[in-house]
C-alpha positions in Angstrom: 54.4 39.5 -192.1 53.1 36.3 -193.2 53.7 33.5 -190.7 55.4 36.1 -188.0 53.5 34.5 -185.1 55.1 31.2 -185.9 58.5 32.8 -186.2 58.1 34.4 -182.5 56.9 31.0 -181.3 59.7 29.2 -182.8 62.7 31.7 -181.3 60.8 30.9 -178.0 60.8 27.1 -178.3 64.5 27.4 -179.4 65.4 29.6 -176.5 66.4 32.3 -178.8 64.3 35.0 -177.2 66.4 37.9 -175.1 65.1 37.5 -171.4 63.0 40.5 -171.2 61.0 39.3 -174.3 60.9 35.7 -173.2 59.0 36.9 -169.6 56.7 39.1 -172.0 55.8 36.1 -174.2 55.3 33.8 -171.2 53.2 36.5 -169.4 51.0 37.1 -172.6 50.8 33.1 -172.9 49.4 32.7 -169.3 46.5 35.0 -170.1 45.9 34.0 -173.7 44.8 30.4 -174.2 44.7 30.9 -177.9 48.5 31.7 -177.9 49.1 29.0 -175.3 48.0 26.3 -177.7 50.1 27.3 -180.7 53.0 27.1 -178.9 51.8 23.7 -177.1 51.3 22.3 -180.9 54.4 23.7 -182.5 56.3 22.4 -179.5 54.8 19.4 -179.8 55.2 18.9 -183.3 59.0 19.7 -183.3 60.9 19.3 -180.1 58.7 17.0 -177.7 61.2 14.8 -176.2 59.3 11.9 -175.3 59.8 10.0 -178.2 56.8 7.1 -177.1 54.3 9.7 -177.0 55.7 11.6 -179.7 55.2 8.6 -182.3 51.9 7.8 -180.7 50.9 11.1 -181.3 52.3 11.3 -185.0 50.5 8.4 -185.8 47.2 9.6 -184.6 47.7 12.6 -186.3 48.9 11.1 -189.5 45.7 9.2 -189.4 43.9 12.2 -188.9 45.3 13.9 -192.0 46.0 11.3 -194.4 49.5 12.3 -194.6 52.7 12.2 -193.1 54.2 14.7 -190.6 58.0 15.8 -191.2 59.8 15.6 -187.8 61.4 18.6 -188.3 59.7 21.2 -190.7 62.0 24.1 -192.4 62.0 27.1 -190.3 60.2 29.1 -192.9 57.1 26.9 -193.5 54.7 27.6 -196.6 50.9 28.7 -196.2 49.9 25.1 -197.1 51.9 23.6 -194.4 50.7 25.7 -192.1 47.1 25.2 -192.9 47.8 21.5 -192.4 49.2 21.7 -189.2 46.6 24.2 -188.0 43.9 21.5 -189.2 45.3 18.7 -187.2 45.8 21.7 -184.3 42.2 21.8 -184.2 41.5 18.2 -184.6 43.3 17.2 -181.4 42.0 20.1 -179.6 38.5 19.1 -180.1 39.6 15.5 -178.6 41.7 17.2 -175.8 44.4 14.8 -176.8 47.5 16.8 -177.4 46.8 19.5 -174.8 46.5 16.8 -172.3 49.8 15.0 -173.0 52.0 17.5 -174.3 52.1 21.3 -172.9 52.3 22.4 -169.6 52.3 26.4 -169.5 54.3 26.2 -165.7 57.0 24.0 -167.0 59.0 26.6 -167.9 59.0 27.9 -164.3 59.8 24.6 -163.0 62.8 24.6 -165.2 64.4 28.1 -163.8 63.4 27.5 -160.2 64.4 23.8 -160.0 67.2 22.9 -158.0 69.4 19.7 -157.4 69.2 18.2 -154.3 72.4 19.2 -151.7 72.9 17.4 -148.3 74.0 19.8 -145.9 74.7 17.5 -143.2 77.8 15.2 -142.1 78.7 11.9 -142.3 80.5 9.4 -139.9 82.7 6.9 -140.9 80.2 3.8 -141.7 80.2 0.5 -143.5 78.2 -0.4 -146.1 75.6 -2.1 -144.2 74.9 0.9 -141.6 72.7 4.1 -142.2 75.6 6.3 -142.7 77.1 4.1 -145.4 73.7 3.4 -147.3 73.1 7.2 -147.4 76.7 8.0 -148.6 75.8 5.2 -151.2 72.6 6.8 -152.2 74.3 10.1 -152.5 76.9 8.8 -154.5 74.6 7.0 -156.8 72.5 10.5 -157.0 75.6 12.4 -158.1 76.5 9.8 -160.5 73.2 10.4 -162.2 72.2 6.5 -161.4 68.7 7.5 -160.1 67.4 4.1 -159.8 70.3 2.7 -157.6 69.8 6.4 -155.7 66.1 5.8 -155.3 66.5 2.3 -154.3 69.1 3.1 -151.8 67.2 6.2 -150.3 64.0 4.0 -149.9 66.1 1.6 -147.5 66.3 4.3 -145.2 62.4 5.2 -144.9 62.3 4.2 -141.1 65.8 6.2 -140.1 65.4 8.5 -137.5 68.5 10.8 -139.3 68.0 10.4 -142.8 64.3 9.2 -143.5 63.1 13.0 -144.5 66.5 13.8 -146.5 65.9 10.4 -148.2 62.2 11.5 -149.1 63.7 14.9 -150.4 66.0 12.9 -152.5 63.2 10.8 -153.8 61.2 13.7 -154.5 63.8 15.7 -156.3 64.6 12.8 -158.5 60.7 12.3 -159.2 60.5 16.0 -160.2 63.6 15.6 -162.6 61.9 12.6 -164.2 58.4 14.6 -164.5 56.7 12.3 -162.2 55.1 15.1 -159.9 52.6 12.9 -158.0 55.4 10.5 -156.8 57.1 14.1 -155.7 54.2 15.4 -153.8 53.6 12.3 -152.1 57.2 12.1 -150.9 57.5 15.9 -149.8 54.1 15.6 -147.7 55.8 13.0 -145.4 58.7 15.0 -144.6 58.0 16.3 -141.1 61.7 17.8 -139.9 60.8 21.3 -139.1 64.8 22.2 -140.5 63.6 20.5 -143.6 59.8 21.7 -144.3 60.6 25.0 -145.9 62.7 23.3 -148.7 60.0 20.4 -148.9 57.3 23.4 -149.5 59.2 24.8 -152.1 59.7 21.4 -154.2 55.9 20.5 -153.6 55.0 23.7 -155.1 57.4 23.2 -158.1 55.6 19.6 -158.3 52.3 21.3 -158.3 53.1 23.5 -161.4 54.4 20.4 -162.9 51.4 18.8 -162.2 49.4 21.6 -163.6 47.9 22.9 -160.6 49.0 26.4 -160.2 46.4 27.4 -157.4 47.6 24.5 -155.1 51.5 25.9 -155.9 50.6 29.6 -154.8 48.9 28.1 -151.5 52.0 26.6 -150.9 54.3 29.2 -152.1 52.4 32.0 -149.6 53.0 29.9 -146.7 56.6 30.2 -147.0 57.9 32.5 -144.3 59.1 35.9 -144.6 62.7 34.9 -143.4 63.3 31.9 -145.9 65.9 31.6 -147.8 63.0 30.6 -150.3 60.9 33.6 -149.7 62.7 35.8 -152.9 62.3 32.6 -155.2 58.3 32.1 -154.0 57.8 35.6 -155.0 59.7 35.0 -158.2 57.4 32.7 -158.8 54.1 34.1 -157.9 54.9 37.0 -160.0 55.2 34.5 -163.2 51.6 32.9 -162.2 48.7 34.4 -163.8 46.6 36.5 -161.4 42.8 35.4 -160.8 
């Protein structure tokens, strides 16, 4: 059927596939750069969430095509519309612009395995100027999704013997959620507390995937111990990554 590939791609992007079909499609994408390119282009065209980057991309694409791109094309695109889209995809592929900025083939894995930060320790009664009070404020801000305040409060505890590594973990999880993998990795590499290292390793692997560095993620995932609560999740991720 004409355009059947794009019907399948749209079903994937809109999360309308059964889970088994979705996994099979993602496995095929991981081993087929051409299919990954098609998915990347259509995703960028339809539903990319970064409006600023999308506006810049559309302006450049429209200048290349000499026409105006609609924000959300009709689900059943006519042959000529796909021809125009394919032309733009080829032009952008040639310069490497759209692939670098818009598509990460590992982001779906990050989304599936990402875990919000959870503090498992205890807090004593303390005033706002004491370490317990500052840490409680950081946790409250994080739970309220005031991430700027949470990061600022956690940053005040970087030299705390008790909370420094927890503060780094919190900052890293927020950075990962905000698609800033470089900052997440920087913070996680500074976590030294033995009881937190496996959690830090797991988040570091996710950050490397978000940064499109699967080989580094594999290396870290392989290091997670067999008795770790993250071992099964690590194996699940490794099974989803392309083999050499």
